N, C-alpha and C positions, 0 to 999 in steps of 0.2 A: 856756178854752184848749183843752181836750180836744175840745170840739165843733168848734172851728176846724180842728184837726189832722185830725179825722175827715172833715170836709167837704173839705178840700184833698186828702186821700188818695183820697176817693171820686171827686173830679173828675179827679184824675190817672189813676186806673184807668179811668174812663169815656173819657177822651181817648185813652188807649192802645188801648182796645178798639175805638173808632171808627176809629182809624188802621189797626188790624189788619183789621177787617171791610172797610174801604174798599179796602185793598190786596188782600185776598182776593177781592173782587168783580171786580177788573179783571185777573184772571189765570186763564187756562183752559189745559187740557191737551188737545190734539187727539191722539187715538190711533187706530190702525188697522193694517192689514196690507197688504203688497205681495206679489203673487203672479205666477207665470208661467202663461200660458195656452197650452199646447201644442196645443189644439184650435181656437184662433182663433175662439171663440164669444163672447168678451168677457165671460165670467162664469166662476166657478170650477166645475170638474168634478172627478171623482175622480182625474184625471191632473194637475191643477194642483198646484203646490207653492209654498210661500212662499220669498221671495228674501231671504237675509241680505246685508247690506251695500248694499242699494238706497237711493238718495237720493230724498227727497221734500221738497216745499216746501209750507208753508201760506201762502197768499197771500190778502189781503183787499183788495178794491177798492171805492171809493165807488160807490154805485148810480148816482148822477147823472153825476159827472165821469169815472168809470172809472179814476181815478188810484189807484195802489197806496198803501194806507194802512198795510199791515203785510206783511212777508215774512220768513219764517224757514225755514231748511233743517234737515233732520234725516236720520238714517241708521237703517235697520232693524237690529235685533239679530239674533242667530243664529236666532231663530224667525220672522224676517220682520216683526216688530212694531215700530212706532215710537211715540214719545211726544214731541210738540213743544209747548213752552210758548208760548202766545199772550198777550201783554200788551195791556191796554186793552180797552175795550168797543167792539165793532164792530157796533152796532145798525144803522147806516146803510150797512153794507158787505155785499158778497157775499164770503164766505170759502170757499176751495176748497183741497183737497189735490191736489197735482199731482205725479205721479211724474216725476223728472227724469233719473235714471240707473240703469241696471241693471248690476251687475258681471258678469252672465252674458251673454257674447257670443251664445250660442245662444238667448237670450230677452231681446232688448233693443228690440224694435219697440213703439212707443207704440200704445195702443188707439184712437186717433182720438177720436171724440166721447165715448167712455166712459172717457177717461183721467183725468177729474177727478171728485172727490167733494165735494159741497157740505157745509158744516158750519156750525152756528150758533155764533157767538162773541160772545154778548151775554147780559147778565143778564136781559133781558126776553124770553127764549125760553121761559119756563115750566119749564125744567130746573132742578133744585135741587142740582146738584153742579158741580164745576169741570171734570169730564172730559167731553169731547165725542167721541163715537165716530163716525168717518167710515166710509163704505162702503169695502170693499177696492178698491184700485187696482192696476194691474199693467202687465205687458208681455206681448207675444206672441212666439212663435217665427216665423221667416220662412215656414215651411210647416206644414201640419197633419201631425201625426205619424200614422203608420199605425194606432197603437193607439187612435186617436180614433174610428175607423169604427164600432165597436159602440156607443160612447157617443152619437155623433151619430145613429145609427139608432134608438136607444132614445128620444132626444129627438124625432125625427120621428114615431115611433109614438105617443108621449105626446101630441104636438100633434094628430095625427089622431083620437085617442080623445077629446080634449076638445072637438072640434067637434060 
């Protein structure tokens, strides 16, 4: 009888652990930052700053049909950082982080082709944790700030030196 109880107990523990592992495998957290680009170079500079309260969306689309298979919005915290939970395995999808709204009127212009950040949301990515880090996404000011001139000049000098 003791062996039967031990066997049943072991099977219950195994069943619960399989459910926990299975549920764990189909949940990811996409994390990243949203910033303002006052120099309109579409990457972070020393004048860039993170935007609190910005809205972003993680969106996954089927590679073949282009239909949306997952969509979830989130908001950045006071440090401009967000964390959005993605459920399900999206191996056959392209998942991207899209900035959707900036609370800063002076910095609310989307960055065009660079406004999205691709992110892997599948168990088969070779990554061994549930957090997926996306490249920073952001918004631009309508005009380049005057303070950007020295930064842009340094970038041009750097580019000339690397040729």
